[in-house]
N, C-alpha and C positions, 0 to 999 in steps of 0.2 A: 813261725808257730812254735818251734822248739829250738832252744839255744843252750848249748853246753859251753860253759866258760871255765877252763882250767879245772876240770872235775877229776878228783882222785878218790879212790876208795881202797880200804884195806880190810882183809880178814886176818886179824892178828898180825903176824909178820908178813903175810903175803899181800902184795899190792895187786888188786884185781883190775883197777882202772888207773891209768897213768896220764894225768895232765891232759884230759880230753877236751878239746875245743872244736865245736862244729855246729851247724845249724840246719834245720829242716824248714824250708820255706812253706808258706801257706799254699795248699793245693799240690804239694810236691810228694812224690813217692820215693822214699829212700830205702834201699836194701842194704842191710849190714851183714857182711859175710866174713869168713875167716875160719881157721881151724878150730877144732874143739878146744875149749879152755882159753879162748882168746879174749873173753870178756864181753862178747856180744849180748848174751842174755842179761848179764849183770847191768850193762849199760841201759838196755831198754827198760829194765825193771826199776831203774832210778827215776825214770820220767814221771811215774805216778807214785813214787816213794814206797814201792814194795821193797826197795833196797835203799838204805841211807847212804849218804856220802860224807866224807870227812873234810874234804877241801873243795873249793870252787862253788859254782852256782849253776842251777838249771832253771830256765824260764820256759813256761808253756803259756802261749797266748797272753803274754804280759804278766803272768803270775810267777813269783819265785817259789819253786816247789818245796824247798826245804826250809822256808821261814818258819819260825816257832809258832806264829799266830795263824798259820794256814788252817782253814776248816777243811780237813782232809776228805771227809765224806762228800762234801759239796764239790771239791776239786775233782775227785775221782769220778764223779758222775759226768764230768765233762771230757773224760779221757777214756775212750773205749779200749779194752784190753782183751785180746784173744790168746788163751794159754795153749801150751803144747798138749795138755791132757784134758781139754774141753772144760772140765770143772762145772758141769751141769749139776743141778740139784736132782738126785736120782728119784726122789719121791714126788717130783712135779712133772707134769706133761710138758712137751715142747712149748705149747702155748703159754702155760703158766710160768715156765722159766723165763720167757720173753716179757711177760706182763709184770713180773715181780718188782723190778726196780722202778719202772714208771709209777706204780701204785704206792710202793713203800717210800721211795726217795723223792719222787716228784709230786705225789699227792693226786695222781690221776684217778678218776673213778674207773671201775672195772670195765664198764661198757666201752669207754674211749681207749683204755689200755688194750682191751681185747681186739678192737678194730685195728689199732696200730700194729699189734703183734701179728695178726693174720696177714696184714699187708707186708710185714717184714719177712714172715715165713714164706710168703708167695715170692718175694724178691729173691730169696735164696733157694727157691725151687722145692719148698717143703710144705706148701699149703695143705697137702693131703696127709701130712704127718702131725698135724697140730695137736691131736689128742693122744699121740704115742708118747711113751715114757722113754728115757734115755737108753735103758737096757733093751728096748725093742728096735733101736736104731743102729745102723752101721756107724763106724767111726767117722766116715766122711759126713754122714747126716748129722751126727752129734756136733761136729765142728761147725757145720753150717748153722745149726741152731745157736751155737755159742756166738757166732758172728751176728746173727739177728738180735740176740740178747744184748750184745755190746752196742748195736746201733739204736736200741730202743730209747736210750737217753739222748739221742740226737747229738752225739759228741762232735766237736769240730776236728778232732784228731783221733786216729785209730792206731793202736800198737799191736803188732803180731809177733809173738815169741815162738818161733819155729812151729807154725800152726799145722804143718803137714808131716812133721817128723814121726808122729805116733801112728800114722795112717798106713794101711796097706797100699802098695803102689797104684792099684787101680782106682783108689779113692782120692788120690792127690789132686787129679785134674778137676774134680767137681768143686773142691775148695778153692783152688787157684782161680777158677772161672769166676767165682763170686768176688774174690779179691780184685780181679781184673775189672769187673763191672764197677766196683767202688772207685777204682782209679780213674776210669773213664768219666765218672760223675764228678771228679774233682776233689775227692776226699784226701785230706792230708794223711799220709800213711808212713809209718816207720816199721819195717819188717826185718826181723832176724830170720833168715831162711837159708837152706842149702840148695834151694831150687834155682839153679843158675839160669835155666831157661826163662823163668819168671823174671829174674833180675834183668836179663838181657832185653826182654820184650816190653816190660811194664815200667821199670824204674826210671826216674829222672836222674838219679845219682846213686852210685855204689860206694859204700864205705868199706874199706878192707881193714880188719883189725887183727892184731896179733900181740900177745903178751900184754893185754890191757890198754894198748894204744891204737889210735887210728893212724895207719901208716900210709894210706892212699885214699883220696877222694877223687872220683872221676865220673864222667858220664859213661853209661854202659858200653857204648861202642868203643870208646877209648880204653876202658878197663879190660874188656875181653879181647881186644885186638892187640893192644900194646901197653900192658901195665908197666909202670916205671919201677916200683919197689921190688927188689930181688925176692922178698918173701911172697909178694903177690904173684910174681912170675912162677915161683915154685908151687904155690897153692893151685893155680890154674893148670899148671903142667900135671900135677898129681890128679886133678879132676879129669883131665882129658885121658890119662892113662887108665 
């Protein structure tokens, strides 16, 4: 579903991604972890071209992401993205936040978009908050609305960029439970997260990054029990302490 081939990126003199090659298979849940500044968020943001790359190629479901002729709006409508800071429209209700893209980008009429939005809000446990505005919702509720909004375009792949890092600890679980239900339904997911319990329980593969490079790829049991790379060993040791 997603393929990185020798991807490199610079910010001026600083190389943020270093010759990254990896793939996310259809229906797979990949968790990208590593210390702060390791390139995790930069990598996931290249997938829907929120960040440009200078070398290499990224393919998503057979489409070359950084080709000059790409219809970027159409492409992004097929890649769900959940941000760290929710990014809901503050002047729209939860329902209208979820309805907006199907109506504006996919041409759905309001009746059909509303029916779908209510079903998605119900799926994330917020059917009773459909008419609430973002400022009336907790952080965890806002993030679940953001997930429903990303699902509204029925994307074949979902990207999560540290979706729980802006949340109070008691709200983390409600967001992770929604992500777990997506994984059980077979959604292809790439998640940048510090939630190692989620990585251990839900992921099919863990990618460990440091200094812009993927240093280790392993199934979660192997990664958490016996990581091979010294930097991964030190990272997990620090977490345990």
